[in-house]
N, C-alpha and C positions, 0 to 999 in steps of 0.2 A: 503492501499499498503506500511506502512512504524507503526515497532513498534517495539516498545522495551520493552523486559519486563523481571524483577528483577533481574534487573544493578543495581551493588556496583561496587566502582571504589576508589581505594586507591592512598595516594601519602606517600611516605611513609610508616611509619606506625597509618598515620589517614586516618580515611577514609573520604571520601569527599559524595557519592551516594550513601545510603543507602536502594536495594534493588525498584529500580523507574519502573514503570512499565506506556507507556506513548504506544499514539498513535497518525498517523497521515495519517488520510482519501483522499482521490483522488483530488484533487481540495480546501483540506482545507487548510485554515488559523490557524495555534493550535500557542497559547502566552503561554509562562511560566515569569512568573513577580513570584515576590521573592527577599528578600532583599538584600544587598551585602552579597558576600561570603556565600549562600544559594544552592552552587551548577549549576546554571547556567550554566556556562561560558565549567566547566568540562564536562555538559552532552556531545555540540554542540561538542568539540573535540574527545570525545569520539568514537561518533556518526561520524566522519572524519578520525577516525585512526590515530590521534596524545598520546591518546593515549589508556591507553587497559585496561579491566573492568577480575577484579576480581571473577568476573561472570555478569551468565544471559545472555543472547541472544539478539540482535540487529538483524533485521527483513526487509528487504526494496523486494518489493515486490516478499514474498517470501522464497525469498533465506540469509542465514544466515551471515553478514557479518564484528561480531564484531572482523573476525581474519585478514581482509584484508591489507594492504597496499592504505598506502592514497591515492595513487592514482589508484589505480586499484577502489575505489569507486567513485574518481568523474567519472572512467569512467563511475559506474554501475544510475551515473546519480544522485548525489546529491554533490552540492557546499555548503560550506559552506565558508560567509562572516564576516571574526571576529572583532572581537571590535577594535575603532582606525584605521583604514582601512589601514595599512601596507600596503603603495604601495610603485613601486617602483618611487622616488620621480626625478629620476635625467631621465626619459623619457618618451616622451611624454602620453599626454594623449592616445593617438589610440594606443598605443606604449602594453600603461597597456591595454588597454582593448582587444588588440586580446594577452597575453597569456593568457589570458580565453580559447584558445584555441586550450593550446597548445598539449592538446591529443586525437585530434579532425584531424581527416585524412578527413574529405569529405574539398575539397578548396571550392566546388563551392557553398558548406551550409554554412558553415563557410561566405562565405561573404555575404551572401540574412542577415544572423541574425548578421550580422558586421551591416549592415545597418538599421533593424530592432529593435536591440539595442540601435543606434545612436540618432534612430530615437524618440526613450521612453527620449533618454535622447537631446536633442536638445542642452543645451550651453553645453555638453559636442563635440557634431559638430564641433560646434562655433570657442573652444578651441579647435580644435583633436588637431594642432603640436602644442602646451603649454608643458613645463617639466608641471608635475604631482606637485608637490613641488611652482609651484605659484598659485593653485586654491583654493579656501577658505576651510575654514572647511568643508561643506555644500557640497559644490561641490565634491566635495576629497569623502566624503559617497556614491554620485551618481556613484562616477563614480568607488568606490570597489562597486558595487554594478551590476554596470555595465560589469567590469571582468571576474565575478563569472554567472551572465545568459552567457557568450558568454559559459560557457563549457556545453550550454545548458538541466540547467536539469530540470529534473523533482521533483524533492527538495530541494528547497534552503533555505537555517538556515542562518539567519540574530544574529549574537553578536552583542544588543546596535546597532543598525541604528542610532538612533538620539541623541545618547550623545552627549554632546555638541553645540545640533542646537540652532539657534533663533525658533521661533517662528511658524516662519513665509515658513522656510524650513522644516521642520516639517513639516507643512502644506503638501507640496511639494512631500515630502516622503513619507506620507501617499495612498496619490494619486497616485506614480509610484506604491508602491506598492501594493491594489491593481487592476493596468492594469496587471501588473505581474501577478496576480493571475489568471483573467477571461480572459486569454494566456492559461490557463495551467497549474503551474505551482502552485505547493502546496507548501507550506511557514511553517517553522517553525520558530517563533522570537525571541528571549530573546530580554522585555526589560522593562529599566525600570521605561519612564512610561506609567503609568499606566493605565490614560484617553485614549492617542492612543494607547498600546496592546487591550483592550478590543474593543474600538469601530473599530479597523479592523478585530481581531481574531472569526472566529465562535466555537472555544472553546479553554480553556485553562488548564490551570495547574497550583498550588502559591507550590512554592517550602520553603521550609523553614528542615534548616540544613542536606542539604538533602535529602530528605524525601518529594513526594506529600501530602500533609497536604489538595488537595484542589483541585476538576477539577471540572467542566462543562461550559454549555455555558457563552459567553460573557457578555450576559444580568444579567446570575442566579450572573457572581460572578462580576457583576458590584451592584450590590445589597447587597452583604452579608457582612454583619460585620469583619466577618472575616477576609476575605482579608483585610481588610486596620489593624487590628491587625497582622496579618502573614509580611504582606508586611514594615511594620514600622519595625517588629523586637521584637513588642510587646507583644505574643500569650506566 
């Protein structure tokens, strides 16, 4: 359903991504792991149209999307949940969630999806009238994912969803991501927590200095010493 082919991206004269190939199949969770600065976030920003590649293709259900504006990519069914949440702090929880549907016109379906989303995040339902800035870090992360889900995505991209979260909240996050996937949404997750990423994914890619240095099933990557080397930047 989704494929990146021979993708390269520059910041000024510095090349960040080098000939990256990657795919996500229907109803699959795919993880991208690797040390800080290896190009993981740049890849997600390029997929969502915030950055332009210097070469390569990005295909979604057979259509090339690398030249489209970000809102057009969202319309086609790709939602990007960026790192550090980026919420509207003075708006209520419910208002933040509803903003995820701002490109949609199907008002009856939006109401149903809002109900389903709040069922998935019961804590947000309890606090729907609070301002987003009053939530804890973990609650804000859940809110960010809930907002992304309101765009009705076929592919959900999560950038460091467990960043700064306590272990108990990470476990809740893991459950939520699993439930979203069971509902038919494919997931591409960038995650610094190696254990979380590989326990969730069916397949994964290891990034090192803007390149894919290893790929395989979650089980294969968990048992591969090369993963630890690349992940710790020792390779």
